[in-house]
N, C-alpha and C positions, 0 to 999 in steps of 0.2 A: 454425499459426497464426504470419503473419508481422506482427510486434506492430510499431506505430506508435513509433517509436523517434527521441528528441531525444540527440546527443550533445555531449558538449563538451570541452577538454583536449583532450591529445593523448598517442596511445599512449606507454608508456616498456619501464621493466625490472618495473613491479609490472604485476599482470593488470589487466583495466579496473573499476572499479567501477558495480555496477548494482542501481539503484533501482525496487521495483516498489513503488506506492502504492498507501492504502486505499477500502474500496466508496466509491464514488461521487465518485471523483476522478479523478488525469488525473497524468501525470508531473510536469506543474509544480507539483504540493503540494507532491512535494519538494527546491528546486530552491532551498532554501536551504544546505542540505546540501551541491548538486551544485557550486555558488559555492564553497562552503569547500574542494573538492576539485581541481578542474578545472585550479586554475593545479599538482599534482603527479601528478596522473591523469586517465585518461580516464575520463568517466563517462556510462552508459548510461541516463539515465530510458524508462522504457516508459509507453506507456499499458499497462494489462491489458484483455486481452478485452473486450470487452461495455462500454466505457469509452472516452471520448476519441475518437481518430481511428483507434483498434486496429478490427478486422472484430469482428461480432456473430456470435453461435454460440448453441445452443439449451446447450449443457454449461460451466456456470462451477462446475466442482469444484475441489476441489485441486490432481486430476491433472491435469488440465489446464491449469490454468496454470502448476506447475510442469513440465511439456513444453514452455508456451509460453519459460517461462523458460531454457530448456536450451535451444532453436533460439537461443536469442539470443547466450550465450555458447560456443557449437558455434560460431556466426559469427565472432565477434568474439576467436577465438584459445585457446577449449578453457576456460576457466578467471577466474571473474571472485569478485570479492568481491561480499556480495549485502546488502543495505540495503532492507528493506520494513517497510513500518506497517500496521498490523492486519491487514488481508486478504491486503496485499501482506507483510506479514510471515509469515503460515501459509504462502502459496503458494512465500515461501523457504524457511521450514522445512522442509516436505516436500521439496523441492526436495534439502537439505543430508541428509534422510534416508534419502532413494532414491537420488541422482547426486552422493554426495558428493566423486566427484573433480572436481567439475566447481566447488567452490565451497572457495577456499580459507579467508576467513574470513567472518562471517555474524554481519548485525547485524538483532533485533526488536525493533521502538520498540511499546510499549505494547499487547503482548501476547504467548498464551503458548497450550502447545502442548496444551490442551485444550478441551472442547467447553463451550460459552456458553449461558444460555436466554434471552435477551434476541434480540428479533428486529427488524430495520429496514423492516418492510412497513412501518408506519405512515410512512416516508419516501417510501416509493414509491407508498402511499396518496395522501397529499398532492401528489406530484408530478403523478398521474393526473388527480388533481381540479380541477388550476389551470387555469382557464383561460387560454392565450396564444394566445389568435384576436387581431390587431390590433397587438399587445404591440410597439412595436423597438426600447425601452433596455433594460436590466438595472436600470434604477431601477424602471423601471412593472413589471416582472416580477417586482419585490420589491415592493411593493403587494400586487401578484396572489399569490403566494405566502406573504404574513400574512393570509392567510386560512383558510391551513390549517397555516401552522408560525409558532409567537411567537418563538422565536427566532432573533435576526439574524445571529448566529454564524453557525447552523447555515442560516441563507438564503444567506450571503454565499460558503460554501464551495458550494452543491449551485449555484449560480448562475454561477459558474465553467465550468460543466459544459453551459451554454446556449446552441445556438447560434442567434444573430440574424440570421444570413443568409439564414436560410429562411424561410418566410409559411404559416404561424404558425410563430414559432420552436417549435423541438427539442430534448431534451434528448437528449446522448452519451452516452445510457446506455440498453441496452436491459432497460428495466426490466421487461417482461415474463417474460426469461431470470433476471434476478435473483430476483423473484417465486418464479420455480416452482423456483430453486435455493437458497430462505434456509438450508435446513435442513442444507445440505453447507456452505455458509458459515458460520456458525454454531457448526457441529459439528465436530470433528477426525477425519482418514481414520485407522482400521487399519491396519497395517502399518511396516515400513520399518525402515531399524538404526540405531543411536545411532551423530552425527555428532561423530567425538572434533575435527575440526579446533577455533579460538580460537569464539568466540562469546559479544556481549556483547547484554542484555536488558536494553534501557532501559528504565523506565515512571514515566509521572507521578506524582508524588505522592500525587496530588487525582484521581488514575483510579481504578476499582474494577475494570479490566481484568487487570489479574497481579495477586490474592490467594495467599490460603496456598494454593491447589489447586493454580494456575498455579506459585508459584514451589518446587513439591515437585516437580512435574513436569518443568521446565525441566533439573535434573542428573539426572535417569534417562535423558532421551534426548540432551541434550548433556554431557558429564561436563565439558569445559573451562570451559562457559559461567561470563561473569562476569552479576550480576544489580546493575543499579544506579539509585538512585533520582533523578529530577529533581524537586526540590523544587518546591512550588508551579504545577506544570503539571498539566492536564489529559489528558483522550485525545487529542485532537492537538497532545502537547508540543514536536516543530519547531516551529511555527505560535506556542506561545505561550511558550517559552525558545529562539529559535532559534539566537543563539550560543552555549548553555551545549551543545544538544543536537549542532548542529555540528561544535563544537567536538571534544567525546566520540567521535562517529562518525569523525570524519578522526585522530585521534588512536591510534585503536584497527585502522582497516584499513592507516591508511601504518607499522604498528609493527612 
């Protein structure tokens, strides 16, 4: 699958940095990291399949997403540093475990190589239940979505993926495919081999996503991994502590 890409910076002696966003997001969600790196590296931010401006497909498991990322890397020199958040972090991990020759350095943001018990189908239910007929502004869409979702931060994040150029507006996410593949998204595939290259796992101090089970699983698959905490940050640590996260990522991938 040919993903939608946003490329910044210029190619240099080091390989490009590939950025993979999380569930319900877009490539621009990792813009703070792209901007921190673009002066010294070529940065490729992708819209993952079934998100943003990338094509839709019924398949949305980690093998499919890793294959998409592998195609981008093959088209841009054959090797990359890969940075992924949440779902994108799992896709980046699976890429490193199944195609290690493509990955020089790996960064996973607030996610571990384990299966999670939670589901995000409640958000899909809320988006499906929101009537967007006649809505022409993001503020009006926010008011409509507020009837389904209380958290203004979550609404603001989701509304970045609302296409207001159509009438009624449409979500730039394949909600049917994401719903059907939710068990794969929250799970973790079997197989792969250990990735012995440098890896950085950054997690938010206020986030439950990288707990004891995750911290135990990381070194079994990524023996060179550094696990570090960003105090005071939750799951969207790059949005909550942008300077600190972008600085840590830049130092690691440029090392």
